[in-house]
N, C-alpha and C positions, 0 to 999 in steps of 0.2 A: 618376619625377619626384622630384627632391630637394626638401627643405624650402625652400631659397632660391628655387628656380624656382616652387614653389607659391605662395610669398608674393608673388613678382613678378607672376605671372599671375592668380591667383584673388583674393587679398585686395583689390586695388584695385577689383574689381567689387562689393564688398560694399555700397557706398553706392547704386549703381545697382540692385542686387538688392533692397535695402531699400525704395527708392522704388517699385519695381515691385510688391513684395509689399504695400506699404501701399495702393497703388492698388486691388489686388484685395481685400484683407482689410478695409480701412478701420479698422484698429486698429494703433496703433504697437507695442504689446507683441507682438501676434501676428505682425506683420511682422518684428520683431526675432527672434522665435523661428524664423520661417521661414528667415531668412538664416543663423541659427546652424545649423539643421538641414541646410540646403543646403551650407554650408561644411564641415560635418562629413562629409556624404555625399561631397562632392568630395575631401576629405582621404582618406577610406577607399579611394576608387578612383583616387587620384592617379597610380598606375602606368599606368593605361589612358587618362588624359586626353590623352596625346600622340597618341592615335589619332583624336581629334576635330579637324576642320578649324578650328573656332572654339570655344575654351573658353568664351568669353563667351556665345555662342548656346546652348551646352549648359547652362551655368549658369542662363540665363534660362528655358530649357525645364524644368529641374528645379525651379526656383522656381515657375514657373507651375503645374506638376503638383502640387507640395506644397500650394500655396495652394488650388487647385481641390479637392483632397482634403479640406482643412479646411472648405471651403464646402459640401460635399455635404450635410451635416446641417442647414445653415442655409438661409435664403431667399437668392435670388440677390443679389449685391452688384454694382453697376454701376461701371464705370470712370469716374473723373472726370479732368478736365483738370489738368495740372500747376499751372495758374494759381491753383487754389483755395488753395494753401498759400503762395503767393508774393505779394509786393507788386508790382503791375504799374505803379505810379506812377513818374513821372520828374519831375524839377524843371522840365522844359521844357513839360510839358503843363498846360493850364489846367483848371479844374474841369469845364467843359463837355466837354472832350476825355476826361477821366478817366471821366465818367459814360457817355459814348458807348462807350468801351472796355469798361467794366464791363458795359453792356447787351449788347454783342456777345459777350463771354465767357459771360454767362448764357445767351444764345441758343444758342451753340455747345455748351455743356455740356448744355442741355436736348435739343438735336437729337441729340447723341451718345448720350444715354440712351435715345432712341427707336429707335436702330438695334438690329438683332439682336446678341446677345452676341458672336458670332464677328466681325462687322464692327466692333463697338466695339473689340475687342482688336487687330484689324488696324490700324485707324486709330490707336489708342494706340501700337502698336509702330512703325509707319512714320512717321506725321506728328508724333508727340510725342516718342517715344524716338529717332527718327531711324535706326532699324535698316534694314539692307539687306534686300531681298526674300529672299535666300538664308537669312539669319539668322532671319527671320520664318518661313520655311518649316520650318526646323529646330525652332523653338519651337512652332509650331502643328501640326506634322505634316501639312502641306498642300503641295500642288503649288504652285510659284511662279505658274503661270498662274491657278490658282484664287484665290490671294491678290490678284493684280492685278485680277481680275474683281470680287472682293468689295470691294476698296478703291475701285475706280471706281464701283461701285454705291452704296457708302456716301457717297462724296463728292458724287455726283450727287443723291442723296436729300437730303443736307444743303443743297446749293446750291438745289434746288427749294424747300425749306422757307424758306430765307433770303429768296429772291426773293419768295415768297408773303407772308412776314411784312412785308417792306419795301413791297410793293405795297399791302397792307392797312393799313400804317401801324402795325401791331401788332408790337412787338419782343419780346413775351413769348410763350413757348411752354410749355405744360404739360409737366412731366417725364414724366408717364405716357403710354404709347403710346395 
């Protein structure tokens, strides 16, 4: 793979890799280091990148593995929703709607944290990152059917908890399992 093709295929992925690394590591500096290391690794193996069906999925997998290696010595870090770093407000919403939206996001984040780590990652990659099942399969080293089952279980568990909290009139859920 030539330099120009590497720049065209890999470098545009850096912002997505950075966000993914930040979600796992919870530290901007470490996430930037992760992306730099991943890009360096991809550069070193650039001649064999053409053998992969999806360079993006491979890059995400390498990023995931690098981040998980960094976390082995630390306590587990849980995935958060994208919305924590973004302003979800719009000019069209009134304060009541914004408060409702904020409460729903807090509930979803809390429920996501209560899922097993594997299900958290699958929900993150599929529902938040928008990746295809085949890409998630490559990243997670799992069978597509196992991913579908885990995603379904995670969604059902979150749905049950949402319905339970709405029935009880309690929209707050503790982060701890």
